[in-house]
C-alpha positions as CSV (number, residue, x, y, z in Angstrom):
1,M,17.3,20.3,46.1
2,P,14.9,19.6,48.5
3,G,11.4,20.5,46.7
4,A,12.0,18.1,43.8
5,T,13.2,15.2,46.3
6,T,10.2,15.7,48.7
7,L,7.9,15.9,44.7
8,I,9.6,12.7,44.2
9,L,8.7,10.6,47.5
10,I,5.3,12.3,47.7
11,L,4.5,10.8,44.4
12,A,6.2,7.6,45.2
13,G,4.3,7.1,48.1
14,L,0.8,7.8,46.0
15,C,2.2,5.2,43.5
16,G,3.2,3.0,45.9
17,S,-0.2,3.7,47.3
18,S,-3.0,3.3,44.4
19,L,-1.2,-0.1,43.5
20,G,-1.5,-1.4,46.8
21,Q,-4.8,-1.3,46.4
22,Y,-4.9,-4.0,43.8
23,N,-3.7,-8.0,43.9
24,E,-1.4,-9.3,41.7
25,E,-4.0,-11.3,39.7
26,E,-5.6,-8.2,38.7
27,D,-2.5,-6.5,37.3
28,L,-2.2,-9.0,35.4
29,A,-5.5,-9.8,33.8
30,W,-5.4,-6.1,33.2
31,L,-1.9,-6.7,31.2
32,Q,-3.3,-9.4,29.5
33,Y,-6.6,-7.5,28.5
34,Y,-4.4,-4.5,27.3
35,L,-1.9,-7.1,25.4
36,R,-5.1,-8.8,23.4
37,Q,-6.6,-5.3,22.6
38,S,-3.6,-4.2,21.2
39,R,-3.3,-7.0,18.7
40,A,-7.1,-6.7,18.0
41,S,-6.5,-3.1,17.1
42,S,-6.5,-4.6,13.4
43,Y,-8.4,-7.7,13.6
44,N,-11.4,-7.1,12.1
45,Y,-14.7,-8.8,13.6
46,A,-17.8,-9.5,11.3
47,P,-20.6,-7.4,13.4
48,Y,-22.9,-9.6,15.4
49,N,-26.3,-9.0,16.0
50,Y,-26.5,-10.0,19.8
51,E,-30.6,-9.8,19.6
52,E,-30.7,-12.9,17.4
53,E,-30.7,-16.5,18.2
54,S,-27.3,-17.2,17.0
55,P,-24.9,-15.1,15.6
56,A,-23.9,-14.7,12.4
57,Y,-21.1,-17.1,10.4
58,A,-18.9,-16.5,7.8
59,Y,-16.2,-19.1,6.4
60,S,-12.8,-18.0,6.1
61,Y,-9.8,-18.9,4.3
62,P,-6.7,-20.2,5.2
63,S,-3.5,-17.8,4.2
64,S,-0.8,-19.2,2.6
65,T,1.2,-22.2,4.8
66,D,4.8,-22.0,2.9
67,A,6.2,-20.5,6.0
68,E,7.5,-22.9,8.5
69,P,4.8,-22.6,11.6
70,E,7.0,-22.0,14.7
71,P,7.9,-24.9,17.4
72,E,4.6,-26.1,19.0
73,P,4.1,-24.4,22.3
74,E,2.1,-26.4,25.3
75,P,-1.4,-24.8,25.6
76,Q,-1.8,-22.7,28.9
77,R,-4.1,-23.4,31.4
78,S,-5.2,-20.5,32.7
79,A,-8.0,-19.4,35.2
80,P,-11.7,-20.2,33.7
81,W,-12.8,-17.3,33.0
82,R,-9.7,-15.8,31.1
83,C,-8.9,-16.0,27.0
84,P,-6.1,-17.8,26.2
85,Q,-3.2,-15.9,24.9
86,E,-3.4,-17.6,21.1
87,C,-6.8,-16.1,20.5
88,D,-9.1,-13.5,21.1
89,C,-12.2,-12.5,22.6
90,P,-13.7,-9.6,22.0
91,P,-15.0,-7.8,25.1
92,T,-17.7,-6.8,23.2
93,F,-19.0,-10.2,22.6
94,S,-18.0,-12.3,25.8
95,S,-19.1,-15.8,24.8
96,A,-17.1,-15.6,21.5
97,M,-13.6,-17.2,20.7
98,Y,-11.6,-16.6,18.0
99,C,-8.6,-18.8,17.1
100,D,-8.9,-19.4,13.5
101,T,-6.0,-18.8,11.1
102,R,-3.2,-19.0,13.2
103,N,-1.0,-22.0,12.4
104,L,-2.0,-23.5,15.5
105,R,-1.2,-27.5,16.1
106,Y,-3.2,-27.7,19.1
107,L,-6.6,-26.8,21.1
108,P,-6.2,-24.2,23.5
109,F,-8.0,-24.0,26.7
110,V,-11.2,-23.3,26.3
111,P,-12.9,-20.7,29.1
112,S,-15.9,-22.1,30.7
113,R,-18.2,-19.1,29.5
114,M,-17.5,-19.4,25.8
115,K,-20.4,-20.7,23.6
116,Y,-19.2,-20.1,20.3
117,V,-15.5,-21.3,19.2
118,Y,-13.7,-20.9,16.1
119,F,-10.1,-23.3,15.4
120,Q,-11.2,-23.7,11.7
121,N,-7.8,-22.7,9.2
122,N,-5.2,-24.2,11.4
123,L,-3.0,-27.1,11.9
124,I,-4.6,-28.8,14.2
125,A,-4.4,-33.0,13.8
126,S,-6.0,-34.4,17.2
127,I,-8.7,-33.6,19.6
128,Q,-7.4,-35.2,23.1
129,E,-9.9,-36.3,25.3
130,G,-11.4,-34.0,28.1
131,A,-10.7,-30.7,25.6
132,F,-13.7,-29.6,26.2
133,D,-14.8,-30.9,29.3
134,N,-14.5,-27.3,31.0
135,A,-17.1,-25.9,28.4
136,T,-20.1,-27.3,28.7
137,E,-22.0,-24.2,27.1
138,L,-20.7,-24.4,24.1
139,E,-23.2,-24.0,21.1
140,W,-20.7,-23.8,18.0
141,L,-18.0,-25.3,17.5
142,A,-15.9,-25.0,14.0
143,L,-12.7,-27.0,13.5
144,H,-13.0,-27.2,9.4
145,N,-9.6,-26.5,7.2
146,N,-7.8,-28.9,9.5
147,R,-5.8,-32.2,10.0
148,I,-7.7,-34.0,12.4
149,G,-7.9,-37.5,11.9
150,S,-10.3,-40.0,13.7
151,E,-7.8,-42.0,14.8
152,K,-6.8,-39.1,17.2
153,V,-10.2,-38.0,18.1
154,G,-10.7,-38.5,21.8
155,R,-13.8,-41.3,22.0
156,K,-15.9,-39.2,24.6
157,V,-14.4,-35.5,23.1
158,F,-18.0,-34.4,22.5
159,G,-19.8,-36.5,25.3
160,K,-20.1,-33.4,27.7
161,L,-21.5,-30.6,25.1
162,Q,-25.0,-31.1,25.6
163,R,-26.0,-27.6,24.2
164,L,-23.9,-28.3,21.1
165,E,-26.2,-27.3,17.9
166,R,-23.8,-27.0,15.3
167,L,-20.6,-28.6,14.7
168,Y,-18.0,-27.9,11.6
169,M,-15.5,-30.8,10.9
170,N,-15.5,-30.7,7.1
171,N,-11.9,-30.4,5.4
172,N,-10.0,-32.9,7.3
173,N,-8.9,-36.3,7.2
174,L,-11.7,-37.9,9.1
175,T,-12.2,-42.0,7.9
176,R,-15.2,-41.9,10.1
177,L,-17.9,-40.2,11.8
178,P,-17.1,-38.7,14.9
179,G,-19.3,-39.6,18.3
180,P,-21.1,-40.3,20.0
181,L,-22.3,-37.1,19.6
182,P,-24.6,-35.0,21.9
183,R,-28.3,-35.1,21.1
184,S,-28.9,-31.6,21.1
185,L,-27.1,-31.4,17.8
186,R,-29.1,-29.8,14.9
187,E,-26.3,-29.5,11.9
188,L,-23.2,-32.0,11.3
189,H,-20.8,-30.7,8.9
190,L,-18.4,-33.6,7.6
191,S,-18.2,-33.0,4.1
192,Y,-14.6,-33.6,2.5
193,N,-13.5,-36.1,4.1
194,R,-12.2,-39.3,3.8
195,I,-15.0,-41.6,5.4
196,S,-15.7,-44.7,3.6
197,K,-18.9,-45.7,5.6
198,V,-21.5,-44.7,7.7
199,P,-22.7,-47.7,10.3
200,P,-26.3,-47.7,11.3
201,N,-25.8,-46.7,14.5
202,A,-23.6,-43.8,13.8
203,L,-26.1,-41.4,14.2
204,E,-28.1,-42.8,17.0
205,G,-30.0,-40.5,19.0
206,L,-29.8,-37.9,17.1
207,E,-33.4,-36.6,16.9
208,N,-33.0,-33.2,17.0
209,L,-30.4,-33.4,13.8
210,T,-32.0,-31.0,10.8
211,A,-28.9,-30.4,8.5
212,L,-26.5,-33.6,7.5
213,Y,-23.4,-32.8,5.1
214,L,-21.7,-35.7,4.1
215,S,-20.4,-34.8,0.4
216,H,-17.1,-34.9,-1.1
217,N,-16.1,-38.2,0.8
218,F,-16.0,-42.1,-0.2
219,I,-19.1,-43.5,1.5
220,F,-20.0,-46.8,-0.6
221,E,-22.8,-47.7,2.5
222,M,-25.4,-45.0,4.0
223,G,-28.0,-48.7,5.3
224,A,-30.6,-47.4,7.4
225,S,-28.7,-45.0,9.2
226,L,-31.1,-41.9,8.4
227,K,-34.3,-43.8,9.4
228,G,-34.0,-42.4,13.2
229,L,-33.5,-39.1,12.6
230,K,-37.0,-37.8,13.1
231,A,-36.1,-33.9,12.5
232,L,-34.2,-34.0,9.5
233,I,-35.1,-31.9,6.7
234,L,-31.6,-31.7,4.6
235,A,-29.5,-34.7,3.5
236,D,-26.5,-34.2,1.0
237,L,-24.5,-37.3,0.0
238,S,-23.7,-36.1,-3.3
239,Y,-20.0,-36.8,-4.6
240,N,-19.4,-40.2,-2.9
241,N,-19.5,-44.3,-4.1
242,L,-22.6,-44.6,-3.0
243,R,-24.2,-47.7,-5.2
244,K,-27.7,-47.7,-3.8
245,V,-29.9,-45.5,-2.1
246,P,-30.0,-44.9,1.9
247,D,-32.4,-47.3,3.8
248,G,-35.4,-45.8,5.4
249,L,-35.6,-42.0,4.6
250,P,-37.2,-39.9,7.2
251,A,-40.7,-38.5,7.4
252,S,-39.3,-35.0,7.7
253,L,-37.2,-34.6,4.9
254,E,-37.3,-32.0,2.7
255,Q,-34.2,-31.6,0.4
256,L,-31.9,-34.7,-0.8
257,Y,-28.9,-34.4,-2.6
258,L,-27.2,-37.8,-4.0
259,E,-25.6,-36.2,-7.6
260,Y,-22.5,-37.5,-8.4
261,N,-22.7,-41.2,-7.2
262,Y,-22.7,-44.8,-8.8
263,I,-26.7,-45.3,-8.0
264,N,-28.5,-47.7,-10.4
265,A,-32.0,-48.1,-9.5
266,I,-34.5,-47.0,-6.9
267,P,-37.6,-48.6,-5.0
268,E,-40.8,-47.5,-6.3
269,D,-42.3,-46.6,-3.2
270,Y,-38.9,-45.3,-2.0
271,F,-40.2,-41.4,-1.8
272,Q,-43.3,-42.3,-0.5
273,A,-41.7,-42.4,3.0
274,S,-40.8,-38.7,3.1
275,P,-44.1,-36.6,2.4
276,R,-42.7,-33.2,2.9
277,L,-39.8,-33.7,0.1
278,L,-39.5,-30.7,-2.3
279,Y,-35.7,-31.3,-3.5
280,V,-34.3,-34.6,-5.3
281,R,-30.8,-33.9,-7.3
282,M,-29.6,-37.3,-8.5
283,S,-27.6,-36.3,-11.7
284,H,-24.5,-38.2,-12.7
285,N,-25.3,-41.5,-11.7
286,S,-26.0,-44.6,-13.5
287,L,-30.0,-44.8,-13.3
288,G,-31.4,-46.7,-16.4
289,D,-34.8,-47.4,-17.4
290,Q,-34.9,-50.8,-15.7
291,G,-33.9,-49.6,-12.2
292,L,-36.6,-47.3,-12.2
293,A,-40.5,-48.5,-11.2
294,G,-43.4,-46.8,-13.2
295,N,-44.0,-44.4,-10.2
296,T,-41.2,-43.9,-8.4
297,F,-41.2,-40.2,-8.8
298,N,-44.7,-39.9,-8.9
299,S,-44.6,-38.5,-5.3
300,S,-47.0,-35.5,-4.9
301,S,-44.7,-33.2,-2.8
302,I,-41.5,-33.0,-5.1
303,L,-41.5,-29.7,-6.9
304,E,-37.9,-29.8,-8.4
305,L,-36.4,-33.3,-9.7
306,D,-32.9,-33.5,-11.2
307,L,-32.1,-36.8,-13.3
308,S,-29.5,-35.1,-15.6
309,Y,-26.8,-37.1,-16.8
310,N,-27.9,-40.5,-16.5
311,R,-28.6,-43.6,-18.6
312,L,-32.7,-43.1,-18.9
313,R,-34.1,-43.6,-22.6
314,K,-37.7,-42.5,-21.7
315,I,-39.0,-39.9,-19.6
316,P,-40.3,-41.1,-16.1
317,R,-43.6,-40.6,-15.3
318,V,-43.7,-37.6,-12.7
319,N,-46.8,-36.3,-10.3
320,T,-48.3,-32.7,-11.9
321,N,-47.5,-30.7,-8.9
322,L,-43.5,-31.1,-10.1
323,E,-42.1,-27.5,-11.0
324,N,-38.9,-27.8,-12.3
325,L,-37.3,-31.5,-14.1
326,Y,-34.2,-32.0,-15.5
327,L,-33.7,-34.6,-18.0
328,Q,-30.3,-33.3,-20.2
329,G,-27.3,-35.6,-20.8
330,N,-29.6,-38.7,-20.9
331,Q,-30.4,-41.1,-23.8
332,I,-33.9,-40.4,-24.2
333,N,-35.1,-40.5,-27.7
334,E,-38.9,-39.9,-27.3
335,F,-41.5,-37.5,-25.7
336,S,-44.1,-39.2,-24.0
337,I,-46.8,-36.5,-22.8
338,S,-48.3,-39.8,-20.6
339,S,-45.1,-39.3,-18.3
340,F,-46.6,-35.8,-17.5
341,C,-50.0,-36.0,-17.8
342,S,-52.4,-39.1,-17.4
343,V,-55.2,-37.3,-19.0
344,V,-54.9,-34.2,-21.2
345,D,-57.9,-31.5,-21.0
346,V,-58.7,-28.4,-19.8
347,M,-59.1,-29.2,-16.1
348,N,-56.0,-31.7,-15.9
349,Y,-52.5,-30.1,-16.8
350,S,-49.3,-30.5,-15.3
351,R,-47.7,-27.5,-12.9
352,L,-44.4,-27.6,-14.9
353,Q,-42.3,-24.5,-15.6
354,V,-39.0,-25.9,-16.3
355,L,-38.3,-28.8,-18.4
356,R,-34.8,-29.8,-20.0
357,L,-34.5,-32.6,-22.4
358,D,-31.5,-31.0,-24.3
359,G,-28.2,-33.4,-25.0
360,N,-30.2,-36.5,-25.7
361,E,-31.5,-38.2,-28.9
362,I,-34.7,-36.6,-28.8
363,K,-35.4,-34.5,-32.0
364,R,-37.5,-31.5,-31.7
365,N,-40.6,-33.1,-34.1
366,A,-41.1,-35.4,-31.9
367,V,-43.4,-33.1,-29.2
368,P,-46.3,-34.4,-29.2
369,P,-49.5,-31.7,-30.5
370,D,-51.3,-31.9,-27.1
371,A,-48.1,-30.9,-25.1
372,P,-48.6,-27.2,-25.1
373,L,-52.3,-28.0,-23.1
374,C,-50.5,-30.5,-21.0
375,L,-47.6,-28.4,-20.4
376,R,-49.3,-24.9,-20.4
377,R,-47.6,-23.6,-17.3
378,A,-43.8,-24.0,-18.8
379,T,-42.0,-21.1,-19.3
380,V,-38.9,-22.9,-20.2
381,I,-38.6,-26.0,-22.7
382,E,-35.1,-27.4,-24.3
383,I,-35.1,-30.3,-26.3
């Protein structure tokens, strides 16, 4: 069959000619791209609006880890622009790399173009020195829900990330704050770790930090570590072992969460340093009347104050601008209208809307007759 043989030779020649136009590196890149696309066909990426300043972030949860993970392979060192085979890099969002929930025990190589990298929900226990030296464009770095210990984090591992804005390391085995951290950082998530102390210089230089999450640790001392955080808006220090409030609150602070600690006293002028403070939560502490000065909470900026489940016997004096006051679960036995209004008349009254006094020793008939005039805006009063 000479005709068939000729056709085969012609096709072979054409294929050889076609393949000759491409080099091996491009063929390999195409093959890796094809394999990644095949793996990603069942992977549901959350939609992103690329016009926004930063993509939406959704926490995910690890699948069952009952099965024994595969032996740890060596991380592949590939070309700076390629996506590691352990991860997924959506072509439509080329600056993001998804390596989450894959039983990884190491950090894969991060291509230099990446801005958003997700390593959460893995078995990673260490971050070697120089792990991110190539990825100097990183803005978001998610490392939460792993097994990272402080002794296995490189001393300068975050040093070159001068554009990093959000660092997620909650739910790990950290015993101290990582650092030094880049000055560009805006959010630091370190909740659910084993941190016991925050040295005065641990947060030094973080003048752009707006949110600090340190809840559910074992912190017994904060000192004045918050003082230099000139942009800090939210500080969550709840569920720790604090015996005293942190020294020197920043003037920029708006939200302070200190519930579930062992704090028993607050200086009189403590909140005056933060004229923008709106929300203060100090429930489940050891606050008593002796540990509070007369005007501790008389701050005109505070809108919500939670002092529930402490050891108070009297209603502390609050500012007339306060809107929500939670005092349930204390030992209060009297209703003092002077705590809300120093003068009671048509022109002077409290802006209080919600007042919780249930679970105390106070009786309903203890409410003074001028209470409705002082608390005329209250919609909820529980005794």
